[in-house]
C-alpha positions in Angstrom: -22.0 -59.3 -47.9 -20.6 -57.4 -45.0 -17.9 -59.2 -43.1 -15.5 -58.4 -40.4 -12.5 -59.1 -38.4 -10.6 -58.2 -35.7 -7.2 -58.5 -33.8 -6.1 -57.5 -30.7 -2.5 -57.4 -29.1 -0.2 -56.7 -25.4 2.5 -55.3 -25.0 3.6 -56.5 -21.6 1.3 -58.0 -18.7 -2.6 -57.3 -19.8 -3.3 -56.3 -16.3 -0.4 -53.0 -15.9 -2.6 -50.1 -16.2 0.1 -47.9 -18.7 1.1 -44.6 -17.3 1.3 -42.3 -20.0 -0.3 -43.7 -23.1 -3.5 -44.8 -24.0 -2.8 -46.8 -26.9 0.3 -48.8 -25.1 -2.2 -52.3 -24.3 -4.8 -53.9 -24.7 -6.4 -52.1 -28.5 -8.4 -53.4 -30.4 -8.2 -52.6 -34.1 -11.4 -53.4 -35.9 -11.6 -53.5 -40.3 -15.5 -53.5 -41.5 -15.9 -54.2 -45.2 -19.3 -54.1 -46.7 -18.3 -55.5 -50.6 -21.8 -54.3 -51.8 -21.5 -50.4 -50.9 -17.7 -50.8 -52.0 -17.1 -49.2 -48.1 -15.1 -50.2 -45.5 -14.0 -48.8 -42.1 -11.8 -48.9 -39.4 -12.2 -48.9 -35.6 -10.0 -48.4 -32.9 -11.0 -49.3 -29.0 -8.9 -49.2 -25.9 -9.1 -50.6 -23.1 -12.4 -52.6 -23.7 -14.5 -53.8 -21.0 -12.8 -51.3 -18.8 -14.0 -48.5 -17.1 -10.9 -46.2 -19.0 -12.6 -48.0 -22.6 -13.0 -45.6 -25.3 -12.9 -46.2 -29.2 -12.7 -44.1 -32.2 -13.5 -44.9 -36.1 -12.4 -43.2 -39.7 
């Protein structure tokens, strides 16, 4: 069985682009768990759905 969940947050109006830091607005944090393989990973995506979107996982 593989399960996943996500949440997102805004520290101000979601329409404003932060001038200095990419994590200040609109980051998504995903946690993926594979119970059968006893593995999990986390992924963080910034500015989802825009030209400035980026992500990393670990």
